[in-house]
KEZA-483476 format. One line per 4 residues: number of its first residue (from 1); for each residue x, y, z of N, C-alpha, C. Coordinates in steps of 0.2 Angstrom, whole numbers. Layout:
KEZA-483476
NUM> X,Y,Z,X,Y,Z,X,Y,Z | ...
//
This chain:
KEZA-483476
1> 56,-37,44,51,-34,50,44,-38,50 | 39,-40,54,34,-41,50,29,-34,57 | 23,-32,52,17,-29,55,13,-33,60 | 11,-26,64,6,-32,67,-1,-32,63
5> -5,-39,67,-9,-40,63,-15,-37,63 | -19,-36,58,-25,-31,56,-30,-32,61 | -35,-26,64,-39,-24,68,-45,-29,65 | -47,-34,70,-54,-38,68,-58,-33,64
9> -61,-26,67,-66,-25,63,-63,-22,56 | -58,-21,54,-56,-18,46,-57,-27,44 | -57,-31,43,-58,-37,42,-64,-39,39 | -64,-42,33,-70,-43,28,-71,-52,29
13> -76,-54,30,-76,-62,27,-79,-62,21 | -80,-66,17,-83,-67,11,-81,-72,6 | -85,-73,1,-84,-77,-2,-77,-75,-8 | -73,-82,-10,-68,-80,-16,-71,-78,-20
17> -68,-75,-25,-69,-73,-32,-65,-78,-37 | -66,-80,-42,-60,-83,-46,-56,-81,-49 | -55,-75,-50,-49,-70,-50,-43,-68,-46 | -45,-74,-40,-42,-72,-33,-36,-77,-32
21> -36,-82,-36,-35,-88,-38,-26,-87,-36 | -23,-81,-39,-15,-82,-36,-14,-80,-31 | -19,-76,-28,-19,-73,-23,-19,-78,-17 | -23,-84,-18,-25,-87,-14,-19,-94,-15
25> -18,-94,-21,-10,-98,-19,-2,-94,-15 | -5,-88,-17,0,-86,-12,-1,-88,-4 | -7,-83,-4,-6,-86,6,-5,-95,7 | -6,-97,5,-5,-104,7,1,-105,6
29> 4,-104,0,13,-104,-1,13,-104,6 | 12,-96,8,16,-93,12,17,-95,19 | 10,-97,20,7,-101,28,9,-108,28 | 11,-112,22,14,-116,23,21,-119,23
33> 25,-114,22,33,-114,20,36,-114,28 | 31,-113,32,37,-115,38,36,-122,39 | 31,-125,38,32,-134,37,36,-139,34 | 38,-134,28,44,-140,24,51,-141,26
37> 54,-138,31,58,-140,35,56,-148,39 | 50,-146,43,47,-150,48,46,-157,44 | 43,-158,40,42,-164,36,47,-164,29 | 50,-161,27,57,-162,20,53,-161,14
41> 48,-160,14,44,-158,7,37,-153,7 | 37,-150,1,30,-145,0,25,-149,4 | 20,-145,8,14,-149,12,10,-150,6 | 6,-153,4,2,-154,-3,-3,-149,-6
45> -5,-145,1,-10,-138,-2,-4,-133,-5 | 1,-134,-6,7,-129,-9,7,-132,-16 | 5,-138,-18,5,-139,-26,-2,-139,-28 | -7,-137,-26,-14,-136,-28,-14,-130,-33
49> -18,-134,-39,-18,-127,-45,-24,-122,-43 | -24,-117,-39,-30,-113,-37,-37,-113,-41 | -33,-110,-47,-36,-110,-52,-44,-116,-55 | -42,-120,-53,-46,-126,-55,-50,-127,-48
53> -47,-127,-43,-48,-129,-36,-53,-122,-34 | -54,-119,-36,-59,-112,-36,-64,-113,-39 | -64,-118,-45,-72,-119,-48,-75,-126,-47 | -71,-129,-43,-74,-136,-38,-76,-135,-31
57> -73,-130,-27,-73,-132,-20,-78,-124,-17 | -78,-125,-11,-81,-117,-9,-75,-115,-5 | -73,-108,-9,-68,-104,-3,-69,-98,-1 | -68,-97,5,-71,-91,8,-65,-88,9
61> -64,-80,12,-56,-77,11,-60,-72,17 | -54,-71,21,-53,-66,26,-48,-60,22 | -51,-54,21,-48,-48,17,-48,-43,20 | -43,-39,22,-40,-34,24,-39,-28,18
65> -46,-25,16,-45,-19,11,-45,-27,4 | -41,-24,1,-38,-27,-6,-36,-32,-4 | -31,-36,2,-27,-38,3,-30,-46,6 | -29,-52,4,-31,-57,7,-26,-58,12
69> -29,-60,18,-25,-62,24,-27,-70,28 | -31,-72,24,-34,-80,27,-38,-84,22 | -39,-88,20,-44,-90,18,-43,-99,18 | -51,-101,18,-53,-106,20,-56,-112,14
73> -55,-117,11,-60,-122,6,-64,-127,11 | -68,-126,8,-74,-132,11,-77,-135,6 | -80,-142,9,-83,-146,3,-90,-149,8 | -96,-149,7,-100,-150,10,-101,-159,8
77> -102,-165,11,-104,-170,11,-112,-171,14 | -111,-176,12,-120,-180,15,-120,-181,21 | -115,-181,25,-117,-180,35,-112,-175,38 | -106,-171,31,-102,-169,37,-100,-162,31
81> -96,-158,33,-92,-151,32,-86,-154,29 | -82,-154,26,-74,-157,25,-71,-148,24 | -68,-149,29,-61,-142,29,-56,-145,26 | -55,-144,17,-50,-145,14,-44,-140,16
85> -45,-137,19,-38,-134,20,-39,-126,24 | -35,-122,29,-36,-117,31,-30,-115,29 | -29,-106,30,-22,-104,28,-22,-96,30 | -18,-94,34,-18,-87,37,-10,-85,35
89> -11,-79,32,-5,-77,29,0,-75,38 | 7,-77,36,8,-76,42,11,-71,47 | 11,-64,43,9,-60,45,2,-58,51 | -1,-63,49,-9,-61,52,-12,-66,57
93> -6,-73,57,-6,-79,62,-6,-76,69 | -12,-76,71,-12,-77,80,-17,-71,80 | -19,-68,75,-25,-65,77,-32,-66,77 | -33,-73,76,-41,-75,78,-43,-76,70
97> -40,-75,64,-41,-76,58,-42,-84,57 | -39,-88,61,-40,-95,57,-46,-99,61 | -48,-96,68,-51,-94,72,-60,-95,68 | -58,-89,67,-63,-85,62,-67,-90,57
101> -63,-89,52,-64,-95,48,-66,-102,46 | -64,-105,54,-67,-113,55,-73,-111,58 | -74,-106,62,-83,-105,64,-86,-103,60 | -84,-100,53,-89,-99,48,-90,-106,45
105> -86,-111,42,-86,-116,41,-90,-121,44 | -92,-120,52,-95,-123,57,-102,-119,54 | -102,-114,55,-108,-110,51,-112,-113,44 | -109,-113,41,-113,-116,34,-115,-125,34
109> -109,-128,38,-111,-134,40,-119,-134,44 | -120,-131,49,-125,-130,52,-130,-128,47 | -130,-123,43,-135,-122,38,-137,-126,33 | -132,-130,32,-134,-137,26,-136,-140,31
113> -137,-141,37,-140,-147,40,-136,-152,40 | -128,-149,41,-125,-154,44,-120,-154,50 | -119,-159,56,-118,-158,63,-112,-159,62 | -106,-159,57,-100,-163,59,-94,-160,56
117> -89,-155,58,-85,-155,52,-80,-160,54 | -75,-159,48,-71,-165,48,-62,-161,46 | -59,-163,47,-50,-161,42,-46,-165,45 | -43,-163,41,-36,-169,43,-31,-163,42
121> -23,-165,47,-16,-162,46,-12,-166,46 | -6,-165,48,-1,-169,48,3,-168,55 | 3,-174,57,5,-175,65,12,-169,65 | 16,-167,60,22,-164,63,20,-156,63
125> 14,-155,62,11,-148,62,8,-148,69 | 12,-148,75,9,-147,80,5,-143,82 | 8,-136,81,2,-133,82,-4,-131,80 | -4,-136,73,-9,-135,71,-16,-142,75
129> -11,-146,74,-17,-150,80,-18,-149,86 | -14,-145,89,-17,-142,96,-21,-135,96 | -21,-132,91,-26,-127,90,-34,-133,90 | -35,-136,84,-41,-139,81,-41,-143,89
133> -35,-147,93,-39,-149,99,-44,-141,104 | -39,-136,103,-43,-131,107,-48,-131,104 | -50,-129,99,-56,-129,95,-62,-132,96 | -60,-139,100,-66,-145,101,-65,-150,96
137> -59,-149,92,-58,-154,86,-57,-161,90 | -57,-167,88,-54,-174,91,-51,-176,87 | -45,-181,87,-43,-187,84,-45,-192,83 | -47,-194,78,-51,-201,74,-47,-205,73
141> -44,-204,70,-37,-209,70,-31,-205,66 | -27,-208,66,-18,-207,63,-18,-213,57 | -15,-211,53,-13,-215,46,-5,-213,44 | 0,-216,41,3,-218,39,3,-213,32
145> 9,-208,30,7,-204,22,12,-201,21 | 17,-203,15,22,-200,13,28,-199,18 | 28,-204,21,35,-204,28,33,-198,33 | 26,-201,33,22,-196,39,17,-198,43
149> 14,-196,47,8,-197,51,1,-191,47 | -3,-193,45,-11,-189,46,-14,-191,51 | -18,-185,54,-19,-185,57,-27,-183,57 | -32,-187,58,-39,-186,55,-44,-184,62
153> -46,-179,59,-50,-174,66,-58,-174,63 | -61,-172,71,-67,-171,67,-70,-168,74 | -77,-163,73,-79,-160,76,-88,-161,77 | -90,-163,82,-98,-164,84,-100,-155,83
157> -106,-156,80,-109,-148,82,-115,-147,82 | -117,-144,87,-125,-143,89,-127,-140,86 | -134,-141,83,-140,-134,78,-138,-129,80 | -137,-129,87,-136,-122,88,-131,-120,89
161> -126,-115,87,-119,-111,91,-119,-109,98 | -115,-113,104,-113,-110,107,-117,-114,114 | -122,-120,110,-124,-126,114,-123,-132,115
//
């Protein structure tokens, strides 16, 4: 039995803390588990050492009280923000948390003077590709990778949101 997603008003978006690595790994594993049958292996984010990754990249989380329900991992590059990973707890998917995390990454990019967001996903993750397209991301290229297709996507960001 799944519970209803938490109401938006009870959610806090904040930087992740180093001691939250295990919780982040758990969210990622749970979020990506649905894709294992589609590609016949664990997606690469399920294999990451999050204790190490938290020291190397920026992580922000959406928390419902003490429980993390979403996470985004980003890296500022010379001319864009790279979105390494977005994951939402299965029982919170469809509630706008993923969109909120992506909006946050885009705000971070603008604040740093970067006017493009980039990410990649697996072509077999059709729901993810569709979500990114709805949010304004375009497919830049597709490449074969580990018996599948990696879809590289990007979104041009205006200096001012909504313009």
